[in-house]
gemmi code that builds the backbone of each chain (N, CA, C; Angstrom):
import gemmi

chains = {
    "A": [
        ("UNK", (-26.655, 10.079, -10.430), (-25.739, 10.724, -9.505), (-27.341, 11.295, -8.862)),
        ("UNK", (-26.939, 11.822, -7.388), (-28.680, 12.136, -6.780), (-28.067, 13.000, -5.431)),
        ("UNK", (-28.893, 13.065, -4.836), (-28.107, 14.137, -3.990), (-28.721, 14.257, -2.621)),
        ("UNK", (-28.656, 13.885, -1.519), (-29.551, 13.555, -0.611), (-29.546, 14.673, 0.396)),
        ("UNK", (-30.039, 14.656, 1.022), (-30.495, 15.338, 2.552), (-31.415, 14.833, 3.818)),
        ("UNK", (-30.721, 15.763, 4.421), (-31.223, 14.591, 5.983), (-32.972, 14.969, 6.363)),
        ("UNK", (-33.818, 14.475, 6.917), (-35.276, 14.594, 6.803), (-35.786, 15.861, 7.677)),
        ("UNK", (-36.826, 15.854, 8.233), (-37.260, 16.565, 9.922), (-36.926, 15.927, 10.943)),
        ("UNK", (-37.814, 13.843, 10.494), (-37.311, 13.147, 11.262), (-36.343, 13.038, 12.284)),
        ("UNK", (-36.791, 12.793, 13.567), (-35.731, 12.926, 15.260), (-34.846, 11.593, 14.918)),
        ("UNK", (-33.884, 11.390, 15.583), (-32.864, 10.575, 15.033), (-33.052, 9.622, 16.584)),
        ("UNK", (-34.033, 8.992, 15.966), (-34.457, 7.896, 17.778), (-33.826, 6.569, 17.526)),
        ("UNK", (-33.140, 5.928, 16.501), (-32.435, 4.285, 16.242), (-31.103, 4.867, 15.922)),
        ("UNK", (-30.408, 3.655, 16.519), (-29.129, 3.566, 16.888), (-28.518, 3.636, 15.377)),
        ("UNK", (-27.002, 3.953, 15.212), (-26.590, 3.398, 13.446), (-25.488, 3.411, 13.721)),
        ("UNK", (-25.040, 2.503, 12.588), (-24.299, 2.196, 12.947), (-22.736, 2.980, 12.482)),
        ("UNK", (-21.554, 3.541, 12.777), (-20.263, 4.475, 12.823), (-20.429, 5.354, 10.621)),
        ("UNK", (-20.573, 3.970, 10.199), (-20.651, 4.664, 8.882), (-21.938, 5.123, 8.477)),
        ("UNK", (-22.817, 4.534, 8.880), (-24.570, 5.235, 8.733), (-24.159, 6.702, 9.258)),
        ("UNK", (-23.948, 6.764, 10.458), (-23.742, 8.049, 11.035), (-22.711, 8.807, 10.157)),
        ("UNK", (-21.431, 8.605, 10.279), (-20.954, 9.469, 9.511), (-21.526, 10.340, 7.690)),
        ("UNK", (-22.386, 8.808, 7.523), (-22.933, 9.712, 5.684), (-24.237, 10.197, 5.920)),
        ("UNK", (-25.045, 10.246, 7.385), (-26.191, 11.077, 8.301), (-25.940, 12.335, 8.161)),
        ("UNK", (-24.418, 12.959, 9.646), (-24.245, 14.003, 9.573), (-23.878, 14.268, 8.080)),
        ("UNK", (-22.957, 13.822, 6.771), (-22.908, 14.414, 6.252), (-24.030, 14.784, 5.178)),
        ("UNK", (-24.907, 14.400, 5.696), (-26.150, 14.526, 4.372), (-27.245, 15.892, 4.949)),
        ("UNK", (-26.386, 16.905, 6.834), (-27.147, 17.764, 7.437), (-27.177, 19.465, 6.260)),
        ("UNK", (-26.651, 18.972, 4.628), (-26.600, 19.693, 3.982), (-26.911, 18.819, 2.756)),
        ("UNK", (-27.564, 19.522, 1.601), (-27.913, 18.580, 0.828), (-25.934, 18.253, -0.389)),
        ("UNK", (-26.368, 17.087, -0.394), (-24.883, 16.666, -0.918), (-24.965, 15.265, -1.780)),
        ("UNK", (-24.554, 14.820, -2.760), (-24.535, 14.356, -3.918), (-23.499, 12.966, -3.442)),
        ("UNK", (-24.101, 11.680, -4.232), (-23.307, 10.453, -3.352), (-21.826, 10.964, -4.532)),
        ("UNK", (-21.837, 11.431, -4.989), (-20.463, 11.861, -5.445), (-19.583, 12.127, -4.023)),
        ("UNK", (-19.968, 12.838, -3.578), (-19.464, 14.324, -3.225), (-19.280, 12.960, -1.107)),
        ("UNK", (-20.217, 12.471, -1.540), (-20.360, 11.442, 0.047), (-19.321, 10.870, -0.243)),
        ("UNK", (-18.917, 9.487, -1.026), (-17.954, 8.813, -1.933), (-16.560, 9.010, -1.160)),
        ("UNK", (-16.598, 10.588, -2.230), (-15.151, 11.772, -1.605), (-14.767, 11.656, -0.302)),
        ("UNK", (-15.490, 12.652, 1.048), (-15.472, 12.434, 1.599), (-15.064, 11.232, 2.413)),
        ("UNK", (-15.731, 10.750, 2.485), (-16.146, 8.942, 3.579), (-14.873, 8.193, 3.405)),
        ("UNK", (-14.981, 8.561, 2.292), (-14.081, 7.267, 1.526), (-14.180, 5.643, 1.928)),
        ("UNK", (-15.078, 5.742, 1.424), (-15.921, 4.126, 2.071), (-15.925, 4.015, 0.603)),
        ("UNK", (-16.221, 2.215, 0.799), (-16.580, 1.203, -0.670), (-17.461, 1.308, -0.903)),
        ("UNK", (-17.819, 1.516, -1.919), (-19.205, 2.381, -3.207), (-20.092, 1.197, -2.542)),
        ("UNK", (-20.010, -0.489, -2.125), (-21.607, -0.851, -1.627), (-21.275, -0.676, 0.083)),
        ("UNK", (-20.389, -0.545, 0.510), (-20.678, 0.034, 2.034), (-21.390, 1.461, 1.879)),
        ("UNK", (-21.534, 2.724, 1.097), (-21.864, 3.852, 0.904), (-22.973, 3.530, 0.417)),
        ("UNK", (-23.697, 3.035, -0.829), (-24.887, 2.341, -1.088), (-25.818, 1.662, 0.081)),
        ("UNK", (-25.314, 1.228, 0.937), (-25.807, 0.442, 1.518), (-25.853, 0.741, 2.717)),
        ("UNK", (-25.088, 1.999, 3.210), (-25.775, 2.951, 3.908), (-26.586, 4.261, 3.413)),
        ("UNK", (-26.243, 4.552, 2.691), (-27.336, 5.576, 2.239), (-28.912, 3.820, 1.780)),
        ("UNK", (-29.339, 3.087, 1.811), (-30.181, 2.724, 1.620), (-30.751, 2.496, 2.900)),
        ("UNK", (-30.118, 2.492, 4.011), (-30.775, 2.024, 5.475), (-31.419, 3.466, 5.916)),
        ("UNK", (-30.021, 4.266, 5.261), (-30.911, 6.056, 5.733), (-32.105, 6.103, 4.962)),
        ("UNK", (-32.381, 5.584, 4.064), (-33.312, 5.973, 3.727), (-34.182, 5.108, 3.754)),
        ("UNK", (-34.257, 4.017, 3.866), (-35.353, 2.837, 4.619), (-35.928, 3.299, 5.920)),
        ("UNK", (-34.716, 4.404, 6.439), (-35.296, 4.819, 7.932), (-36.612, 6.511, 7.877)),
        ("UNK", (-35.772, 6.897, 7.192), (-36.500, 7.508, 6.563), (-35.480, 8.653, 7.406)),
        ("UNK", (-34.528, 8.508, 7.424), (-34.019, 9.716, 8.082), (-32.977, 10.560, 6.340)),
        ("UNK", (-33.213, 10.021, 6.051), (-32.240, 11.973, 4.128), (-33.357, 11.076, 3.443)),
        ("UNK", (-33.518, 11.660, 2.265), (-34.472, 11.893, 1.418), (-33.710, 12.261, -0.166)),
        ("UNK", (-33.879, 11.386, -1.015), (-33.476, 12.122, -2.148), (-33.735, 13.607, -2.310)),
        ("UNK", (-32.775, 14.413, -3.136), (-33.539, 15.580, -3.386), (-33.723, 16.072, -4.594)),
        ("UNK", (-32.705, 15.062, -5.331), (-32.135, 15.242, -6.991), (-32.141, 13.912, -7.318)),
        ("UNK", (-32.247, 13.831, -8.721), (-31.686, 12.538, -9.134), (-30.870, 12.523, -10.361)),
        ("UNK", (-30.404, 12.165, -10.787), (-29.743, 12.614, -12.624), (-30.905, 11.406, -13.349)),
        ("UNK", (-30.984, 10.121, -12.764), (-31.984, 9.242, -13.495), (-33.832, 9.055, -13.154)),
        ("UNK", (-34.103, 8.593, -14.147), (-35.486, 8.619, -13.925), (-36.072, 8.125, -13.366)),
        ("UNK", (-35.503, 7.025, -12.944), (-36.442, 5.951, -12.199), (-35.102, 5.803, -10.952)),
        ("UNK", (-35.891, 5.641, -10.060), (-34.867, 5.337, -8.731), (-34.189, 4.014, -8.613)),
        ("UNK", (-32.407, 4.539, -8.867), (-31.292, 3.462, -8.883), (-31.881, 2.002, -8.067)),
        ("UNK", (-31.326, 0.935, -8.621), (-31.090, -0.237, -7.656), (-29.840, -0.707, -7.980)),
        ("UNK", (-29.206, 0.123, -7.095), (-27.425, -0.807, -7.906), (-27.541, -1.821, -7.132)),
        ("UNK", (-27.894, -2.411, -6.010), (-28.012, -3.769, -6.374), (-28.211, -4.954, -7.018)),
        ("UNK", (-28.908, -4.495, -8.485), (-29.599, -5.997, -9.307), (-28.218, -5.271, -10.354)),
        ("UNK", (-27.509, -4.303, -10.276), (-26.621, -4.142, -11.626), (-25.300, -4.798, -10.783)),
        ("UNK", (-24.957, -5.127, -9.821), (-23.468, -5.420, -9.039), (-23.460, -6.496, -9.723)),
        ("UNK", (-23.399, -7.431, -9.946), (-23.177, -8.684, -10.180), (-22.062, -8.357, -11.342)),
        ("UNK", (-22.917, -7.576, -12.779), (-22.893, -7.490, -14.083), (-21.285, -6.458, -13.913)),
        ("UNK", (-21.574, -5.438, -13.135), (-20.747, -4.312, -13.365), (-19.309, -4.787, -12.385)),
        ("UNK", (-19.342, -6.125, -11.781), (-18.433, -6.667, -10.473), (-17.707, -7.009, -11.913)),
        ("UNK", (-18.276, -8.253, -12.629), (-17.788, -9.175, -14.112), (-17.146, -8.082, -14.771)),
        ("UNK", (-17.500, -7.001, -14.853), (-17.120, -6.335, -16.050), (-15.860, -5.425, -15.443)),
        ("UNK", (-15.796, -4.983, -14.438), (-14.639, -4.170, -13.590), (-13.559, -5.313, -13.695)),
        ("UNK", (-13.763, -7.010, -13.097), (-13.262, -7.813, -12.870), (-12.502, -8.036, -14.504)),
        ("UNK", (-13.222, -7.500, -15.751), (-12.144, -7.840, -16.916), (-11.408, -7.121, -17.234)),
        ("UNK", (-11.843, -5.397, -16.565), (-11.361, -4.222, -17.188), (-10.063, -4.684, -16.684)),
        ("UNK", (-9.786, -4.423, -14.906), (-8.882, -4.539, -14.209), (-7.887, -5.775, -14.513)),
        ("UNK", (-8.422, -6.829, -14.877), (-7.467, -7.955, -15.484), (-6.612, -7.212, -16.872)),
        ("UNK", (-7.267, -6.359, -17.812), (-6.561, -6.127, -18.751), (-5.694, -5.358, -18.614)),
        ("UNK", (-6.281, -3.812, -17.865), (-4.989, -3.236, -16.934), (-3.815, -3.657, -16.501)),
        ("UNK", (-4.475, -4.739, -15.850), (-3.077, -4.902, -15.548), (-1.996, -5.902, -16.241)),
        ("UNK", (-2.883, -7.040, -17.211), (-1.734, -7.305, -18.491), (-0.875, -6.170, -19.340)),
        ("UNK", (-1.858, -5.419, -19.722), (-1.018, -4.297, -20.510), (0.115, -3.772, -19.822)),
        ("UNK", (0.100, -3.130, -18.696), (0.855, -2.235, -17.820), (2.384, -3.571, -16.757)),
        ("UNK", (1.699, -4.459, -16.604), (2.862, -5.390, -16.153), (3.251, -6.552, -16.908)),
        ("UNK", (2.283, -6.529, -17.737), (3.218, -7.988, -18.901), (2.387, -9.171, -18.229)),
        ("UNK", (4.147, -10.290, -18.047), (4.315, -11.262, -17.290), (3.959, -11.355, -15.854)),
        ("UNK", (3.769, -10.218, -14.981), (4.369, -10.143, -13.865), (1.961, -9.716, -13.188)),
        ("UNK", (1.725, -9.651, -14.303), (0.552, -9.263, -14.040), (-0.411, -10.866, -13.797)),
        ("UNK", (0.386, -12.426, -13.779), (-0.529, -13.389, -13.947), (-0.521, -13.224, -12.048)),
        ("UNK", (0.061, -13.499, -11.196), (0.308, -13.718, -10.137), (-1.028, -12.689, -9.778)),
        ("UNK", (-1.458, -11.676, -9.804), (-2.537, -10.890, -9.610), (-4.275, -11.602, -9.970)),
        ("UNK", (-4.220, -12.103, -10.824), (-5.961, -12.554, -11.972), (-5.749, -13.550, -11.063)),
        ("UNK", (-5.502, -14.550, -10.042), (-6.597, -14.470, -9.106), (-7.080, -14.526, -7.940)),
        ("UNK", (-6.192, -13.399, -8.143), (-7.149, -12.403, -6.305), (-7.876, -11.653, -7.109)),
        ("UNK", (-8.203, -10.990, -7.858), (-8.901, -10.182, -8.383), (-9.875, -11.419, -8.954)),
        ("UNK", (-10.194, -12.419, -8.965), (-11.147, -13.211, -9.175), (-12.063, -13.599, -8.079)),
        ("UNK", (-11.193, -14.045, -6.952), (-12.053, -14.137, -5.906), (-12.320, -13.038, -4.904)),
        ("UNK", (-11.986, -11.276, -5.533), (-13.107, -10.176, -5.377), (-14.812, -10.888, -5.104)),
        ("UNK", (-15.264, -10.613, -4.186), (-16.978, -10.981, -4.333), (-17.553, -9.446, -4.280)),
        ("UNK", (-17.221, -8.214, -4.252), (-17.756, -7.407, -4.636), (-17.206, -6.147, -4.659)),
        ("UNK", (-17.577, -5.255, -5.617), (-16.921, -4.152, -6.345), (-16.325, -3.239, -5.294)),
        ("UNK", (-16.603, -3.489, -4.416), (-16.193, -2.578, -2.779), (-14.710, -3.010, -2.481)),
        ("UNK", (-15.063, -4.910, -2.727), (-13.059, -5.258, -2.376), (-12.530, -5.113, -3.319)),
        ("UNK", (-13.098, -5.228, -4.691), (-12.406, -5.189, -5.548), (-11.494, -3.587, -5.870)),
        ("UNK", (-12.260, -3.078, -5.304), (-11.784, -1.203, -5.309), (-10.793, -0.780, -3.821)),
        ("UNK", (-11.226, -1.504, -3.521), (-9.946, -1.481, -1.453), (-8.936, -2.348, -2.836)),
        ("UNK", (-8.992, -3.498, -3.108), (-7.762, -4.102, -3.434), (-6.989, -3.256, -4.189)),
        ("UNK", (-7.565, -2.719, -5.456), (-7.001, -2.123, -6.839), (-6.476, -1.194, -5.949)),
        ("UNK", (-7.028, -0.109, -5.213), (-6.058, 1.114, -4.195), (-4.903, 0.526, -3.808)),
        ("UNK", (-4.717, -0.821, -2.626), (-3.531, -1.542, -1.938), (-2.605, -1.711, -2.829)),
        ("UNK", (-3.171, -2.430, -4.259), (-2.076, -3.133, -5.229), (-1.156, -1.888, -5.938)),
        ("UNK", (-2.185, -0.625, -6.272), (-1.532, 0.589, -6.005), (-0.065, 1.184, -5.157)),
        ("UNK", (-0.569, 1.014, -3.967), (0.570, 0.999, -3.496), (1.827, -0.285, -3.546)),
        ("UNK", (1.625, -0.924, -3.564), (1.874, -2.243, -3.526), (3.174, -2.251, -4.795)),
        ("UNK", (2.913, -1.802, -6.208), (3.106, -1.311, -7.451), (4.296, 0.058, -7.391)),
        ("UNK", (3.618, 0.683, -6.759), (4.542, 1.859, -6.576), (5.979, 1.495, -5.806)),
        ("UNK", (5.590, 0.963, -4.915), (6.793, 0.518, -4.038), (7.627, -0.706, -3.927)),
        ("UNK", (7.476, -1.386, -4.656), (7.711, -2.853, -5.611), (7.881, -2.920, -6.655)),
        ("UNK", (7.220, -2.829, -7.660), (7.182, -3.004, -8.604), (8.019, -2.292, -9.795)),
        ("UNK", (7.094, -1.329, -10.210), (6.886, -0.057, -11.124), (5.906, 1.359, -10.649)),
        ("UNK", (6.853, 2.073, -10.481), (6.225, 3.391, -10.358), (5.089, 3.503, -11.658)),
        ("UNK", (5.962, 3.468, -12.639), (5.043, 3.604, -14.149), (3.570, 3.071, -14.160)),
        ("UNK", (3.697, 1.496, -13.602), (2.402, 0.889, -14.040), (1.494, 1.270, -13.442)),
        ("UNK", (2.262, 1.349, -12.278), (1.296, 1.970, -10.858), (0.631, 3.244, -10.601)),
        ("UNK", (1.064, 4.345, -12.007), (0.206, 5.172, -12.138), (-0.613, 5.261, -12.628)),
        ("UNK", (-0.187, 5.047, -13.998), (-0.862, 4.308, -15.140), (-2.251, 3.543, -14.298)),
        ("UNK", (-2.396, 2.872, -13.708), (-3.265, 1.799, -13.030), (-4.525, 2.682, -12.022)),
        ("UNK", (-3.572, 3.657, -11.743), (-4.267, 4.586, -10.684), (-5.016, 5.503, -11.788)),
        ("UNK", (-4.770, 5.611, -12.321), (-5.214, 6.938, -13.374), (-6.766, 5.887, -14.371)),
        ("UNK", (-6.162, 4.526, -14.532), (-7.338, 3.491, -14.964), (-8.082, 3.753, -13.900)),
        ("UNK", (-8.104, 3.403, -12.794), (-9.189, 2.950, -11.754), (-9.949, 4.310, -11.284)),
        ("UNK", (-9.295, 5.064, -11.262), (-10.764, 6.661, -11.337), (-11.590, 6.619, -11.810)),
        ("UNK", (-11.477, 6.284, -13.409), (-12.686, 6.137, -14.557), (-13.046, 4.489, -14.523)),
        ("UNK", (-12.701, 3.564, -13.270), (-13.429, 2.315, -13.458), (-13.903, 1.924, -12.319)),
        ("UNK", (-14.266, 3.166, -10.947), (-14.896, 2.982, -10.164), (-15.512, 4.766, -9.942)),
        ("UNK", (-15.248, 5.157, -10.733), (-15.983, 6.862, -10.585), (-17.319, 6.548, -11.229)),
    ],
    "B": [
        ("UNK", (40.282, -6.561, 21.330), (38.911, -5.847, 21.296), (38.274, -5.243, 19.354)),
        ("UNK", (39.463, -4.604, 19.596), (39.376, -3.831, 17.950), (39.124, -4.616, 17.016)),
        ("UNK", (40.364, -5.737, 16.923), (39.921, -6.951, 15.866), (38.404, -7.781, 15.924)),
        ("UNK", (38.271, -7.533, 16.869), (37.270, -8.384, 17.278), (35.900, -7.543, 16.710)),
        ("UNK", (35.825, -6.507, 17.114), (35.012, -5.406, 16.818), (34.585, -5.527, 15.425)),
        ("UNK", (35.462, -4.777, 14.805), (36.090, -5.277, 13.279), (35.748, -6.236, 12.517)),
        ("UNK", (36.194, -7.323, 13.015), (35.699, -8.744, 12.527), (33.926, -9.126, 12.753)),
        ("UNK", (34.062, -8.523, 13.513), (32.181, -8.970, 13.582), (31.722, -8.295, 12.909)),
        ("UNK", (32.127, -6.860, 12.484), (31.246, -5.737, 12.077), (31.288, -6.585, 10.515)),
        ("UNK", (32.616, -6.752, 10.115), (32.217, -7.377, 8.331), (31.962, -8.467, 8.756)),
        ("UNK", (31.009, -8.746, 9.695), (30.616, -10.325, 9.275), (28.693, -10.265, 9.331)),
        ("UNK", (28.728, -9.211, 9.882), (27.808, -8.642, 10.135), (27.423, -8.204, 8.219)),
        ("UNK", (27.648, -6.936, 8.357), (28.267, -6.925, 6.809), (28.468, -7.786, 5.629)),
        ("UNK", (28.997, -8.699, 5.915), (28.135, -10.111, 4.920), (26.779, -10.209, 5.221)),
        ("UNK", (26.389, -11.432, 6.004), (25.075, -11.176, 6.259), (24.219, -10.121, 5.940)),
        ("UNK", (24.309, -8.670, 5.734), (23.673, -7.430, 5.597), (23.321, -7.507, 3.882)),
        ("UNK", (24.427, -7.657, 3.722), (24.580, -8.059, 1.376), (23.995, -8.722, 1.316)),
        ("UNK", (23.825, -9.976, 1.938), (22.796, -11.363, 1.584), (21.676, -10.831, 1.589)),
        ("UNK", (21.380, -10.698, 3.038), (20.014, -9.735, 3.310), (19.736, -9.171, 2.433)),
        ("UNK", (20.287, -7.945, 2.163), (20.190, -7.191, 0.621), (19.645, -7.926, -0.753)),
        ("UNK", (20.787, -8.540, -1.446), (20.181, -9.232, -2.172), (18.997, -10.411, -2.307)),
        ("UNK", (19.040, -10.713, -1.110), (18.345, -11.845, -0.983), (16.263, -10.867, -1.183)),
        ("UNK", (16.818, -9.565, -0.734), (15.826, -9.142, -0.926), (15.118, -7.992, -1.521)),
        ("UNK", (16.065, -7.711, -2.746), (15.531, -7.339, -3.849), (14.864, -8.074, -5.043)),
        ("UNK", (14.779, -9.391, -4.801), (13.875, -10.381, -6.063), (12.723, -10.162, -5.458)),
        ("UNK", (12.269, -9.826, -4.242), (10.713, -9.250, -3.735), (10.716, -7.904, -4.064)),
        ("UNK", (11.109, -7.417, -4.550), (11.168, -6.234, -5.064), (11.791, -5.296, -6.184)),
        ("UNK", (11.561, -6.628, -7.062), (12.513, -5.617, -8.252), (12.440, -4.214, -8.717)),
        ("UNK", (11.763, -3.584, -8.605), (11.505, -2.291, -9.066), (10.130, -1.212, -8.025)),
        ("UNK", (10.221, -0.871, -8.346), (9.288, 0.802, -7.536), (10.376, 1.449, -6.577)),
        ("UNK", (9.952, 1.873, -5.937), (10.709, 2.969, -4.963), (11.625, 2.229, -4.324)),
        ("UNK", (11.021, 0.718, -3.416), (12.123, 0.449, -2.146), (12.905, -0.553, -3.052)),
        ("UNK", (12.480, -1.348, -4.606), (13.483, -1.499, -5.135), (14.446, -1.181, -5.909)),
        ("UNK", (14.194, -0.051, -6.016), (15.838, 0.900, -6.618), (16.232, 1.673, -5.571)),
        ("UNK", (15.788, 1.679, -4.218), (16.476, 2.048, -3.337), (17.660, 1.000, -2.855)),
        ("UNK", (16.530, -0.041, -3.601), (17.209, -1.143, -2.172), (18.781, -1.438, -3.151)),
        ("UNK", (18.520, -1.607, -4.641), (20.074, -1.793, -5.325), (20.921, -0.571, -4.710)),
        ("UNK", (21.092, 0.435, -4.990), (21.600, 1.296, -4.309), (22.457, 1.076, -3.135)),
        ("UNK", (21.466, 0.576, -2.160), (21.581, 0.447, -0.838), (22.667, -0.811, -0.609)),
        ("UNK", (21.951, -1.881, -1.739), (23.290, -3.104, -1.844), (24.417, -2.678, -2.023)),
        ("UNK", (24.732, -1.942, -3.246), (25.700, -1.490, -3.752), (26.905, -0.904, -2.573)),
        ("UNK", (26.061, 0.014, -2.015), (26.987, 0.740, -1.114), (27.528, -0.441, 0.453)),
        ("UNK", (26.185, -1.617, 0.675), (26.647, -2.464, 1.747), (27.988, -2.834, 1.336)),
        ("UNK", (27.759, -3.208, 0.066), (28.944, -4.312, -0.744), (29.882, -3.677, -0.398)),
        ("UNK", (29.986, -2.346, -0.702), (30.950, -1.245, -0.768), (31.927, -1.083, 0.628)),
        ("UNK", (31.308, -0.908, 2.163), (31.410, -0.808, 3.062), (31.898, -2.333, 3.606)),
        ("UNK", (31.247, -3.181, 3.234), (32.121, -4.812, 3.754), (33.313, -4.491, 3.485)),
        ("UNK", (33.388, -4.707, 2.092), (34.828, -4.466, 1.803), (35.601, -2.692, 2.610)),
        ("UNK", (35.174, -2.502, 2.490), (36.156, -1.515, 3.892), (35.994, -2.122, 4.708)),
        ("UNK", (35.580, -2.688, 5.462), (35.139, -3.764, 6.758), (36.935, -3.985, 6.305)),
        ("UNK", (36.643, -5.340, 5.576), (37.929, -5.881, 5.511), (39.286, -5.345, 5.242)),
        ("UNK", (38.953, -4.128, 4.930), (40.461, -3.532, 4.425), (40.561, -3.079, 5.699)),
        ("UNK", (39.772, -2.614, 6.779), (40.269, -1.548, 7.668), (41.098, -3.224, 8.585)),
        ("UNK", (40.215, -4.503, 8.811), (40.554, -5.036, 9.838), (41.724, -5.795, 9.207)),
        ("UNK", (42.611, -5.762, 7.969), (43.709, -6.297, 7.490), (44.594, -5.311, 7.611)),
        ("UNK", (44.524, -3.884, 7.771), (44.911, -2.867, 7.826), (45.548, -2.310, 9.562)),
        ("UNK", (44.443, -2.685, 10.231), (45.144, -2.454, 11.818), (45.169, -3.724, 12.599)),
        ("UNK", (45.322, -4.657, 12.044), (45.382, -6.172, 12.145), (46.617, -6.108, 13.675)),
        ("UNK", (47.441, -5.661, 12.685), (48.673, -5.885, 13.765), (49.319, -4.595, 15.278)),
        ("UNK", (47.885, -3.576, 14.719), (48.489, -2.613, 14.994), (48.205, -2.470, 16.483)),
        ("UNK", (48.788, -2.032, 17.398), (48.841, -1.835, 19.036), (47.265, -0.901, 19.126)),
        ("UNK", (46.758, -1.119, 19.906), (45.564, -0.447, 20.355), (45.278, 0.697, 21.114)),
        ("UNK", (44.525, 1.720, 20.146), (45.026, 3.122, 21.179), (43.628, 3.614, 21.098)),
        ("UNK", (43.126, 4.792, 21.237), (41.664, 5.118, 22.022), (41.238, 5.109, 20.493)),
        ("UNK", (41.981, 6.400, 19.514), (41.530, 6.164, 18.516), (41.055, 5.299, 17.956)),
        ("UNK", (41.712, 4.221, 17.616), (41.457, 2.554, 16.848), (40.242, 2.027, 17.334)),
        ("UNK", (40.529, 2.116, 19.252), (39.052, 1.778, 19.354), (37.583, 2.811, 19.447)),
        ("UNK", (37.713, 3.383, 19.100), (36.338, 4.534, 18.646), (35.826, 4.434, 17.315)),
        ("UNK", (36.972, 3.882, 16.281), (36.566, 3.775, 15.096), (36.009, 2.690, 15.132)),
        ("UNK", (36.063, 1.399, 15.573), (36.312, 0.187, 15.680), (34.731, 0.017, 16.030)),
        ("UNK", (34.473, 0.766, 17.003), (32.533, 0.598, 17.801), (32.218, 1.459, 16.607)),
        ("UNK", (32.342, 2.268, 15.855), (31.857, 3.301, 14.681), (31.023, 2.308, 13.980)),
        ("UNK", (32.527, 1.522, 13.581), (32.253, 0.772, 12.469), (31.336, -0.569, 13.245)),
        ("UNK", (31.613, -1.124, 14.157), (30.581, -2.197, 14.572), (29.459, -1.848, 14.513)),
        ("UNK", (29.023, -0.340, 15.403), (27.129, 0.351, 15.553), (26.917, 0.503, 14.164)),
        ("UNK", (27.405, 0.615, 13.325), (27.387, 1.309, 11.481), (26.590, 0.242, 11.339)),
        ("UNK", (27.432, -0.742, 11.126), (26.771, -2.602, 10.663), (25.184, -2.832, 11.226)),
        ("UNK", (25.557, -2.775, 12.230), (23.727, -2.708, 13.421), (23.044, -1.761, 12.226)),
        ("UNK", (23.468, -0.957, 12.152), (22.683, 0.138, 12.221), (21.645, -0.040, 10.682)),
        ("UNK", (22.958, -0.945, 9.897), (22.138, -1.038, 8.153), (21.764, -2.407, 8.487)),
        ("UNK", (22.276, -3.177, 9.589), (20.845, -4.274, 10.245), (19.753, -4.056, 10.341)),
        ("UNK", (19.290, -3.100, 10.989), (17.964, -2.462, 11.827), (17.515, -1.849, 10.509)),
        ("UNK", (18.076, -1.176, 9.204), (17.467, -0.937, 8.386), (16.676, -1.503, 7.973)),
        ("UNK", (17.769, -2.906, 7.016), (17.256, -3.668, 6.513), (16.053, -4.541, 7.101)),
        ("UNK", (16.016, -4.807, 8.496), (14.977, -5.344, 8.856), (14.032, -4.376, 8.699)),
        ("UNK", (14.055, -3.460, 8.734), (12.726, -1.894, 8.851), (11.789, -2.454, 6.966)),
        ("UNK", (13.173, -2.673, 6.021), (12.418, -2.724, 4.352), (12.116, -4.226, 4.778)),
        ("UNK", (12.449, -4.965, 5.354), (12.036, -6.744, 5.876), (10.374, -6.256, 6.244)),
        ("UNK", (10.596, -5.274, 7.007), (9.203, -5.768, 7.907), (7.625, -4.761, 6.364)),
        ("UNK", (8.545, -4.084, 6.078), (7.453, -2.979, 5.136), (7.654, -4.163, 4.149)),
        ("UNK", (8.134, -4.931, 3.744), (7.667, -5.928, 2.627), (6.447, -6.865, 2.434)),
        ("UNK", (7.042, -7.209, 3.760), (6.068, -8.279, 4.581), (4.638, -7.687, 4.765)),
        ("UNK", (4.670, -6.183, 5.496), (3.165, -5.386, 5.325), (2.608, -6.095, 3.920)),
        ("UNK", (3.407, -5.303, 3.020), (2.890, -5.622, 1.718), (2.382, -6.628, 0.705)),
        ("UNK", (3.082, -7.692, 0.905), (2.372, -8.734, 1.097), (1.299, -9.434, 1.662)),
        ("UNK", (1.284, -8.934, 2.588), (-0.059, -9.840, 3.499), (-1.099, -8.684, 3.434)),
    ],
}
model = gemmi.Model(1)
for chain_id, residues in chains.items():
    chain = gemmi.Chain(chain_id)
    for i, (resn, *xyz) in enumerate(residues, 1):
        res = gemmi.Residue()
        res.name, res.seqid = resn, gemmi.SeqId(i, " ")
        for name, pos in zip(("N", "CA", "C"), xyz):
            atom = gemmi.Atom()
            atom.name, atom.element = name, gemmi.Element(name[0])
            atom.pos, atom.b_iso = gemmi.Position(*pos), 0.0
            res.add_atom(atom)
        chain.add_residue(res)
    model.add_chain(chain)
structure = gemmi.Structure()
structure.add_model(model)
structure.setup_entities()
């Protein structure tokens, strides 16, 4: 976990919508977890916005729970593969044979953010069309999987 | 006029029954699936009701009360059709 804050540097560049949102929230010290909750952005999008803002010197890291600065991009492929495997296992456990039609879709996802977004939509779809119980169980697993 | 409205309503309800049961395969469970089961049973029951009304009023002389009832039955069938179309649209959006 890292805590960010705006620097005193003047905002003299054009920011994207996501970057502007993150920059505004960083007016006071704020952790990446709270940022993710408040912005509701996929993790990779949030990380990209934070990296860009750090690069421009508009925000700074106030505190970090890791000894070295984290570089999530390096671990993303491993995390993605692990998350895909876990998600597939969860779906098989909760849905049984119905899980088969979702597995190819999981494999097609290119990033953690994309996988997370798809999973959230899947929860709604399951809740409405397949099984509320399975949807609730999946939702609980997703919280730990993407936290 | 009255008989025509009731028969049209009955035919519409038959179509609604068919559509409803066809939609059930797309939503076997969940909130929509469960409600669709109940909805389909009621649609079927009402379709039989339309048939009963049509048979019972077939040779009766037309009066205002009968005309109002037949209009209510016909637009009731249209209402069910619209509800099913809405569910169909939700299912299509979830598929996409």
